C-alpha positions in Angstrom: 13.7 0.3 -17.3 14.6 -0.4 -13.6 13.2 1.3 -10.6 13.1 1.0 -6.8 9.9 1.6 -4.9 8.9 1.7 -1.3 5.6 1.4 0.6 5.8 2.7 4.1 3.4 2.7 7.0 4.7 4.8 9.9 3.3 6.0 13.2 3.6 9.6 14.4 2.1 11.8 17.1 -0.7 14.0 16.0 1.4 17.3 15.7 3.6 15.5 13.1 0.5 14.2 11.3 -0.8 17.8 11.2 2.5 19.0 9.7 2.4 16.3 7.0 -1.2 17.0 6.1 -0.6 20.3 4.2 1.7 18.4 1.9 0.3 15.0 1.6 -3.5 15.3 1.7 -3.9 17.4 -1.4 -1.6 15.1 -3.3 -3.5 12.0 -2.1 -6.7 13.6 -3.2 -5.3 14.5 -6.6 -4.1 11.0 -7.3 -7.5 9.4 -6.2 -9.3 11.8 -8.6 -7.0 11.5 -11.6 -8.8 10.4 -14.8 -9.6 6.7 -14.8 -8.5 6.0 -11.2 -12.0 5.2 -9.8 -12.9 3.3 -13.0 -9.9 1.0 -12.6 -10.8 0.4 -9.0 -14.3 -0.6 -9.8 -13.2 -2.8 -12.7 -10.9 -4.7 -10.4 -13.6 -4.9 -7.7 -16.0 -6.4 -10.1 -13.6 -8.8 -11.7 -10.6 -9.7 -9.5 -7.5 -11.0 -11.2 -6.8 -14.8 -11.1 -3.7 -16.4 -9.7 -0.8 -14.2 -10.6 1.2 -17.2 -11.7 -1.1 -17.5 -14.8 -0.7 -13.9 -15.9 2.1 -14.2 -18.4 2.0 -17.9 -19.3 1.2 -19.1 -22.8 -1.3 -21.7 -21.4 -3.0 -22.4 -18.1 -4.3 -25.7 -16.6 -7.9 -26.7 -17.4 -10.4 -24.7 -15.3 -7.8 -22.0 -14.4 -8.7 -18.6 -16.1 -6.1 -16.4 -17.7 -6.2 -12.7 -16.9 -7.0 -10.2 -19.6 -3.7 -8.4 -20.4 -5.5 -5.1 -20.3 -6.9 -5.9 -16.9 -3.4 -6.7 -15.6 -2.1 -3.4 -17.0 -5.0 -1.5 -15.4 -4.4 -3.1 -12.1 -0.8 -2.2 -12.1 -1.7 1.4 -13.0 -4.1 1.5 -10.1 -1.7 0.2 -7.5 1.6 1.8 -8.6 2.6 5.1 -6.8 0.5 8.0 -7.8 2.3 10.9 -9.6 1.2 13.6 -7.1 2.3 11.8 -4.0 5.5 10.8 -5.8 6.3 14.4 -6.5 5.5 15.7 -3.0 7.4 12.9 -1.3 10.4 13.4 -3.5 10.6 17.1 -2.8 9.7 18.1 -6.3 6.8 20.3 -5.4 8.2 21.8 -2.2 12.0 21.5 -1.7 11.4 22.1 2.0 9.5 18.8 2.4 10.9 15.3 1.6 9.5 12.0 2.9 13.0 10.7 3.5 13.8 13.5 5.9 10.5 14.7 7.3 8.5 11.4 7.6 11.1 8.6 7.8 13.7 10.6 9.7 16.3 9.1 12.1 14.1 9.6 15.1 11.5 7.0 13.9 11.5 3.9 16.1 11.6 0.5 14.5 8.3 -0.5 16.2 6.6 2.5 14.6 7.5 1.6 11.0 6.9 -0.9 8.3 8.9 -0.3 5.1 8.7 -2.6 2.1 11.4 -1.7 -0.5 11.6 -3.6 -3.8 13.4 -3.3 -7.2 11.1 -3.5 -10.2 8.1 -4.3 -8.0 5.3 -2.5 -6.1 4.4 -3.6 -2.6 0.8 -2.3 -2.8 0.1 -4.2 -6.0 1.2 -7.5 -4.4 -0.6 -6.8 -1.2 -3.9 -5.8 -2.9 -3.8 -8.9 -5.2 -3.1 -11.1 -2.2 -5.9 -9.6 -0.2 -8.4 -9.3 -3.0 -10.7 -6.3 -3.5 -13.1 -7.0 -0.6 -10.4 -7.0 2.0 -8.4 -4.2 0.3 -11.5 -2.1 0.3 -11.5 -2.1 4.1 -8.2 -0.2 4.2 -8.5 3.6 4.5 -7.1 6.2 2.0 -6.3 5.5 -1.6 -4.3 2.5 -2.7 -1.8 2.4 0.2 -1.7 6.1 0.7 -3.4 7.6 3.8 -2.8 10.1 6.6 -4.7 9.4 9.8 -4.9 11.2 13.2 -4.6 9.1 16.3 -8.4 9.1 16.6 -8.8 8.0 13.0 -6.2 5.3 13.4 -8.0 3.8 16.4 -11.4 4.1 14.6 -10.1 2.2 11.5 -8.3 -0.6 13.4 -11.3 -2.9 13.5 -11.6 -2.8 9.7 -7.9 -3.3 9.3 -8.0 -6.3 11.6 -10.8 -7.8 9.4 -8.8 -7.1 6.3 -5.8 -9.0 7.7 -7.6 -11.7 9.7 -7.2 -15.2 8.0 -7.8 -18.8 8.7 -4.7 -20.9 8.3 -5.8 -21.9 4.9 -6.6 -18.4 3.8 -3.3 -17.1 5.0 -1.5 -19.8 3.1 -3.4 -18.9 -0.1 -2.8 -15.2 0.4 0.9 -16.0 0.8 1.0 -17.7 -2.6 -0.5 -14.5 -4.2 2.1 -12.2 -2.6 4.8 -12.3 -5.3 7.4 -10.1 -3.5 10.8 -11.5 -2.4 11.8 -10.9 1.2 15.0 -11.0 3.0 15.4 -13.2 6.1 14.4 -10.5 8.6 11.9 -8.6 6.4 8.2 -8.5 7.2 5.7 -9.3 4.5 3.1 -6.9 3.4 0.6 -9.3 5.0 2.2 -8.9 8.4 3.8 -5.5 8.8 0.8 -3.1 8.3 -1.5 -4.5 11.0 1.5 -4.7 13.4 2.2 -1.0 13.0 -1.5 -0.2 13.2 -1.8 -1.9 16.6 1.4 -0.3 17.9 0.1 3.2 16.8 -3.2 2.7 18.6 -1.4 1.5 21.7 0.8 4.6 21.8 -2.0 7.0 20.8 -0.3 7.9 17.5 -1.6 8.6 14.0 -0.4 6.9 10.8 1.1 7.9 7.5 1.1 5.5 4.6 2.9 6.4 1.3 3.9 4.5 -1.8 6.6 6.2 -3.8 9.5 5.7 -6.2 12.9 6.0 -4.7 14.7 5.9 -8.0 
């Protein structure tokens, strides 16, 4: 069955962040505490998945491990949009709140937003696999979902910079493990989030990160 998903990181002044908090923070907490969520995170942290190009092949080159199919499934479950955030952002819990209108509205400047939209793929899954658990663990919130005040955004920037700081060789390797397809003018998941983080800190803004299904 097909689907379209989006992961967005957007910058907003603190009054807007406070408005979103009543809707998003309980849902984010609910998703992070659902049965098995923390266990899946710890399993991936202990045993990162190998090169994604080996996941579904019948055989791999000598010395290259194959991933356990159950581990792949658990990783996708971990990094796909959580049901609570999905419902809140889609207006299913409160018809008066929708991420499309209330968070990603027409007044959002391009410099204040990173949106990664894909058919039959999840941006957070590709990002986390490309980063690996040590770097992904430096990011705040839960699996791509977070809501930060301006002060929290500034405080977390150093850790985010460490997560996305690569040598040339490391960046090339991370790029091979980001399996998403991008248009000519689209930013990758390895470039867009730190850009928006820096821009938010520069403007004294907070940040909203949400991963959701659009259809």
